[in-house]
C-alpha positions as CSV (number, residue, x, y, z in Angstrom):
1,M,0.3,-25.7,20.4
2,A,1.7,-22.3,21.4
3,K,0.5,-19.1,19.6
4,E,3.2,-17.7,17.3
5,E,4.7,-14.4,18.4
6,T,4.0,-11.4,16.2
7,Q,7.2,-10.5,14.3
8,I,8.1,-6.8,14.3
9,N,11.0,-5.6,12.1
10,I,12.6,-2.2,12.1
11,V,14.7,-0.2,9.6
12,S,16.1,2.4,11.9
13,H,16.9,6.1,11.2
14,G,20.2,6.3,9.4
15,T,19.9,2.8,7.9
16,R,19.6,2.3,4.1
17,F,18.2,-1.0,2.7
18,D,18.4,-1.9,-1.0
19,G,16.3,-5.0,-2.0
20,K,12.9,-6.6,-1.6
21,I,11.5,-7.1,1.9
22,T,9.0,-9.9,2.6
23,S,7.8,-10.8,6.1
24,P,5.0,-12.7,7.8
25,G,5.0,-10.0,10.5
26,S,5.0,-6.2,10.6
27,L,7.6,-3.5,9.7
28,R,8.5,0.0,10.9
29,V,10.7,2.1,8.6
30,D,12.5,5.2,10.0
31,G,15.3,4.9,7.5
32,L,15.5,4.5,3.7
33,V,14.3,1.5,1.7
34,N,14.8,1.0,-2.0
35,G,12.7,-1.9,-3.0
36,D,9.3,-3.5,-2.8
37,I,7.8,-4.5,0.6
38,S,5.3,-7.4,1.0
39,L,4.0,-8.1,4.5
40,T,1.3,-10.2,6.1
41,G,1.2,-7.7,8.9
42,D,1.3,-3.9,9.1
43,L,3.7,-1.3,7.8
44,V,4.5,2.0,9.6
45,I,6.6,4.7,7.9
46,G,7.9,7.2,10.4
47,A,8.3,10.9,9.7
48,N,12.0,10.3,8.6
49,G,11.2,7.1,6.7
50,E,11.4,7.0,3.0
51,I,10.5,4.1,0.6
52,T,11.0,3.8,-3.1
53,G,9.1,0.7,-4.2
54,N,5.7,-0.9,-4.2
55,I,4.0,-1.8,-0.9
56,D,1.6,-4.7,0.0
57,A,0.5,-4.9,3.6
58,Q,-2.5,-5.2,5.9
59,T,-2.6,-1.7,7.4
60,V,-0.2,1.0,6.1
61,T,0.5,4.2,8.1
62,V,2.6,6.8,6.4
63,G,4.3,9.7,8.2
64,G,7.2,10.0,5.7
65,K,7.7,9.7,1.9
66,I,6.7,6.9,-0.5
67,T,7.4,6.7,-4.2
68,G,5.5,3.7,-5.5
69,N,2.2,2.0,-5.4
70,I,0.5,1.0,-2.2
71,N,-2.0,-1.9,-1.6
72,A,-3.4,-1.8,1.9
73,K,-5.7,-4.7,2.5
74,S,-7.3,-3.2,5.5
75,K,-6.6,0.5,6.0
76,L,-4.3,3.2,4.7
77,V,-3.4,6.3,6.8
78,F,-1.6,9.4,5.5
79,E,-0.4,11.4,8.5
80,N,0.0,15.2,8.2
81,K,3.6,15.2,6.9
82,A,3.2,12.3,4.5
83,R,4.3,12.7,0.9
84,I,3.1,10.0,-1.5
85,R,3.7,9.7,-5.2
86,G,2.0,6.6,-6.7
87,D,-1.3,4.8,-7.0
88,I,-3.1,3.4,-4.0
89,R,-5.6,0.7,-3.2
90,A,-7.3,0.5,0.2
91,A,-10.4,-0.7,1.9
92,K,-10.4,2.3,4.2
93,L,-8.5,5.6,3.6
94,V,-7.6,8.3,6.2
95,I,-5.8,11.5,5.0
96,D,-4.8,14.0,7.6
97,E,-4.7,17.7,6.8
98,G,-1.3,18.6,5.3
99,A,-0.6,15.2,3.7
100,M,0.3,15.3,0.0
101,F,-0.8,12.6,-2.4
102,D,-0.2,12.4,-6.2
103,G,-1.7,9.4,-7.9
104,K,-4.8,7.3,-8.4
105,C,-7.0,5.9,-5.7
106,D,-9.0,2.6,-5.9
107,M,-11.4,1.7,-3.1
108,S,-13.7,-0.7,-5.0
109,A,-14.1,-4.0,-3.3
110,D,-15.2,-5.9,-6.4
111,R,-11.8,-5.7,-8.3
112,K,-9.2,-8.4,-8.1
113,P,-5.7,-7.3,-7.0
114,T,-4.3,-8.3,-10.4
115,E,-6.6,-5.7,-12.0
116,L,-5.1,-2.9,-9.9
117,F,-3.2,-0.1,-11.6
118,R,-3.6,-1.4,-15.2
């Protein structure tokens, strides 16, 4: 049986997407997304990317703007120009100098995802 290819999706600069995105792969956002994102893989938000909605992914790297809650199962990275307004949950957290974050942070491993942000 052949190994499945890793699926990579892109919302390009200048593109606006309204609605929920779910994927068994990864996603890069350089445009505008209004809606929740749920991925089995990773999410990368470029410097021009903007998301209004909740995020659930393996690793999340933010270079742009997010308004919504983030659940990163593995690692969450805020690059220096990142602007985040919302609560976050991550096993590992990296915040570069210059990033802005307004919200609550939960890094406890003993809580169930359903208990997040109550």
